[in-house]
C-alpha positions as CSV (number, residue, x, y, z in Angstrom):
1,X,10.3,21.9,4.0
2,X,7.1,23.8,3.3
3,X,3.8,22.3,4.4
4,X,2.2,19.8,1.9
5,X,-0.9,21.4,0.3
6,X,-4.2,19.9,1.4
7,X,-6.5,21.8,-0.9
8,X,-6.7,24.7,-3.3
9,X,-9.7,26.8,-4.3
10,X,-8.8,28.0,-7.8
11,X,-9.5,31.6,-8.8
12,X,-12.0,30.8,-11.5
13,X,-15.5,29.5,-11.5
14,X,-18.0,27.9,-13.9
15,X,-21.5,29.0,-14.8
16,X,-23.8,27.4,-12.2
17,X,-26.9,27.6,-14.4
18,X,-25.2,25.8,-17.3
19,X,-23.8,23.2,-14.9
20,X,-27.2,22.5,-13.4
21,X,-28.8,22.5,-16.8
22,X,-26.5,19.7,-18.0
23,X,-27.1,17.7,-14.8
24,X,-30.8,18.1,-15.4
25,X,-30.4,16.3,-18.7
26,X,-29.1,13.1,-17.1
27,X,-30.7,13.0,-13.7
28,X,-33.1,10.3,-14.9
29,X,-30.4,8.2,-16.4
30,X,-29.1,5.1,-14.6
31,X,-26.9,6.2,-11.7
32,X,-25.1,3.4,-9.9
33,X,-24.2,2.9,-6.3
34,X,-20.7,3.8,-5.4
35,X,-18.5,0.7,-5.5
36,X,-17.1,1.1,-1.9
37,X,-20.2,0.3,0.2
38,X,-18.2,0.0,3.4
39,X,-17.2,3.7,3.1
40,X,-20.6,5.3,3.3
41,X,-24.1,5.1,4.7
42,X,-27.3,6.2,2.9
43,X,-27.4,6.8,-0.8
44,X,-24.2,7.7,-2.7
45,X,-24.4,7.2,-6.5
46,X,-22.4,8.1,-9.5
47,X,-22.5,8.2,-13.3
48,X,-19.5,8.4,-15.6
49,X,-19.1,11.2,-18.2
50,X,-16.0,9.5,-19.5
51,X,-14.9,5.9,-19.0
52,X,-12.7,3.2,-20.4
53,X,-15.7,1.4,-21.9
54,X,-17.6,4.4,-23.0
55,X,-20.5,3.3,-20.8
56,X,-21.8,5.6,-18.1
57,X,-22.2,2.7,-15.5
58,X,-18.4,2.0,-15.7
59,X,-17.4,4.4,-12.9
60,X,-13.9,3.0,-12.1
61,X,-10.8,5.1,-12.5
62,X,-7.9,4.2,-14.8
63,X,-4.8,3.2,-12.7
64,X,-2.7,6.2,-12.0
65,X,0.0,7.1,-14.5
66,X,-0.1,7.7,-18.2
67,X,-0.6,4.6,-20.3
68,X,-2.3,3.1,-23.3
69,X,-5.7,3.1,-21.7
70,X,-7.6,6.3,-22.6
71,X,-11.0,7.4,-21.5
72,X,-13.7,8.0,-24.0
73,X,-17.0,10.0,-23.8
74,X,-19.9,8.0,-22.5
75,X,-23.4,8.1,-24.0
76,X,-24.6,10.6,-21.4
77,X,-21.9,13.1,-22.1
78,X,-23.1,13.6,-25.7
79,X,-26.0,15.7,-24.5
80,X,-24.0,17.8,-22.0
81,X,-22.4,20.5,-24.0
82,X,-21.2,22.5,-21.0
83,X,-19.5,19.6,-19.4
84,X,-17.8,18.9,-22.7
85,X,-16.6,22.5,-22.8
86,X,-15.1,22.2,-19.3
87,X,-13.4,18.9,-20.0
88,X,-11.9,20.2,-23.2
89,X,-10.5,23.3,-21.4
90,X,-8.6,21.1,-18.9
91,X,-5.5,20.1,-20.9
92,X,-4.4,17.0,-19.0
93,X,-5.0,13.2,-19.3
94,X,-8.1,12.2,-17.4
95,X,-8.3,9.0,-15.4
96,X,-11.9,9.4,-14.1
97,X,-14.7,11.8,-14.9
98,X,-17.8,11.3,-12.9
99,X,-20.8,13.0,-11.3
100,X,-21.1,11.9,-7.7
101,X,-24.4,12.4,-5.9
102,X,-24.7,12.3,-2.1
103,X,-28.3,12.1,-1.0
104,X,-29.8,14.0,1.9
105,X,-29.0,12.3,5.1
106,X,-26.1,10.2,3.6
107,X,-22.5,10.4,4.8
108,X,-19.1,9.2,3.5
109,X,-17.0,7.9,6.4
110,X,-13.5,9.1,7.1
111,X,-11.1,7.5,4.6
112,X,-8.2,8.3,2.4
113,X,-7.5,7.5,-1.3
114,X,-4.2,6.1,-2.3
115,X,-1.8,8.2,-4.5
116,X,-4.3,11.1,-5.2
117,X,-2.1,14.0,-4.1
118,X,-0.5,16.3,-6.7
119,X,2.9,15.2,-5.3
120,X,2.1,11.7,-6.5
121,X,1.8,12.9,-10.1
122,X,-2.0,12.6,-10.0
123,X,-4.8,14.7,-8.6
124,X,-8.5,15.2,-8.1
125,X,-10.7,18.2,-8.9
126,X,-14.1,18.9,-7.4
127,X,-16.7,21.2,-9.1
128,X,-19.8,21.5,-7.0
129,X,-23.0,21.7,-9.1
130,X,-25.7,21.3,-6.5
131,X,-24.9,21.7,-2.8
132,X,-26.2,23.4,0.3
133,X,-24.8,25.0,3.4
134,X,-25.4,21.9,5.6
135,X,-23.0,19.8,3.6
136,X,-20.0,19.0,6.0
137,X,-16.8,18.2,4.1
138,X,-13.8,17.7,6.3
139,X,-10.3,17.3,5.0
140,X,-7.5,16.5,7.5
141,X,-9.9,17.8,10.3
142,X,-10.5,21.1,8.5
143,X,-14.0,21.9,7.2
144,X,-14.1,23.0,3.5
145,X,-17.0,25.0,2.2
146,X,-17.2,24.4,-1.6
147,X,-19.8,26.5,-3.3
148,X,-21.6,25.8,-6.6
149,X,-19.5,26.6,-9.7
150,X,-16.2,26.7,-7.8
151,X,-13.2,24.5,-8.7
152,X,-11.2,22.8,-5.9
153,X,-8.2,20.6,-5.7
154,X,-8.5,18.1,-2.9
155,X,-5.5,16.1,-1.7
156,X,-7.3,12.8,-1.2
157,X,-4.3,11.2,0.5
158,X,-5.4,12.9,3.6
159,X,-8.3,11.6,5.7
160,X,-11.6,13.1,4.5
161,X,-15.3,12.7,5.1
162,X,-18.6,14.2,3.9
163,X,-22.1,14.4,5.5
164,X,-25.1,15.8,3.8
165,X,-27.2,17.2,6.6
166,X,-29.1,19.6,4.3
167,X,-32.3,19.7,2.3
168,X,-31.2,18.7,-1.2
169,X,-28.9,16.1,-2.7
170,X,-25.3,17.2,-3.3
171,X,-23.9,16.7,-6.8
172,X,-20.2,17.3,-7.8
173,X,-18.4,16.9,-11.0
174,X,-15.2,15.0,-10.0
175,X,-12.2,14.8,-12.3
176,X,-9.1,12.7,-11.7
177,X,-6.1,13.5,-13.8
178,X,-2.4,13.2,-14.5
179,X,0.0,16.0,-13.7
180,X,1.8,17.7,-16.6
181,X,3.4,21.0,-17.5
182,X,0.0,22.6,-18.1
183,X,-1.3,21.6,-14.6
184,X,2.0,22.6,-13.0
185,X,1.4,26.1,-14.3
186,X,-2.1,26.1,-12.9
187,X,-1.1,24.7,-9.5
188,X,2.1,26.8,-9.0
189,X,0.1,30.0,-9.4
190,X,-1.6,29.1,-6.1
191,X,1.2,27.6,-4.1
192,X,4.9,27.1,-4.0
193,X,6.3,24.2,-6.0
194,X,7.9,23.0,-2.8
195,X,4.5,22.4,-1.3
196,X,3.9,19.6,-3.7
197,X,7.0,17.6,-2.7
198,X,6.7,14.7,-0.3
199,X,9.1,15.0,2.6
200,X,11.8,12.3,2.6
201,X,11.4,10.0,5.6
202,X,14.2,10.5,8.1
203,X,16.0,7.5,9.5
204,X,17.9,7.1,12.7
205,X,21.7,6.5,12.9
206,X,21.0,3.0,14.2
207,X,18.7,2.3,11.2
208,X,21.3,3.7,8.8
209,X,24.0,1.4,10.3
210,X,21.7,-1.7,9.7
211,X,20.9,-0.7,6.1
212,X,24.6,-0.1,5.4
213,X,25.5,-3.5,6.9
214,X,22.9,-5.2,4.7
215,X,24.1,-3.4,1.6
216,X,27.7,-4.5,2.3
217,X,26.5,-8.0,2.6
218,X,24.9,-7.7,-0.9
219,X,28.2,-6.4,-2.3
220,X,26.8,-5.2,-5.7
221,X,27.8,-2.1,-7.6
222,X,24.5,-0.4,-6.9
223,X,24.6,-1.4,-3.2
224,X,28.1,0.1,-2.9
225,X,26.8,3.3,-4.5
226,X,24.0,3.5,-2.0
227,X,26.5,3.0,0.9
228,X,28.5,6.0,-0.3
229,X,25.2,8.1,-0.5
230,X,24.2,7.0,3.1
231,X,27.7,7.8,4.5
232,X,27.7,11.4,3.2
């Protein structure tokens, strides 16, 4: 089994001047504190470019998986033509589109996010807009240096943390989305398809015997099928 991918730096970049110009249009809008206060210290704020309600202060993600709930543009996105252009170019269903701002001196504590690896059918992209060399982003104990205008996939299932030890606030455009054929093509250019498959947990012979005994006790058609699969 190939190693599960932790991150990808995609081989394209966005116009930094245009990114920062759009951010400048909404810096004075209402940014809200991140909703997980236990996960950080200092100031970590966000504003939604797309949300379920169409309001920029609704910064929660839609539950993973395609469904009837669709994101719509918020009032702040209307003035941000370059952000719109970027979002339109990504041909997948979005479950969250936010700007995240980590103030100077703030840090996000080590944590993981549930079901946000590409192998789960969902994923998270980071596009740094304003950053500095003293931002320390660690993913699974490896430091990632993400520069302005780049586009990164981060497997958020792995433990990650961020500290802004620099001289200016860090702002990323963060996009959560649902995997599809278009994204498969994008991801598989950078890594083998096998690197996005979760390894199947192995079980001991003793555990297998206990499972088979319980399945025999159930004595249903599906249980009997599972016994045959386990005994192969």
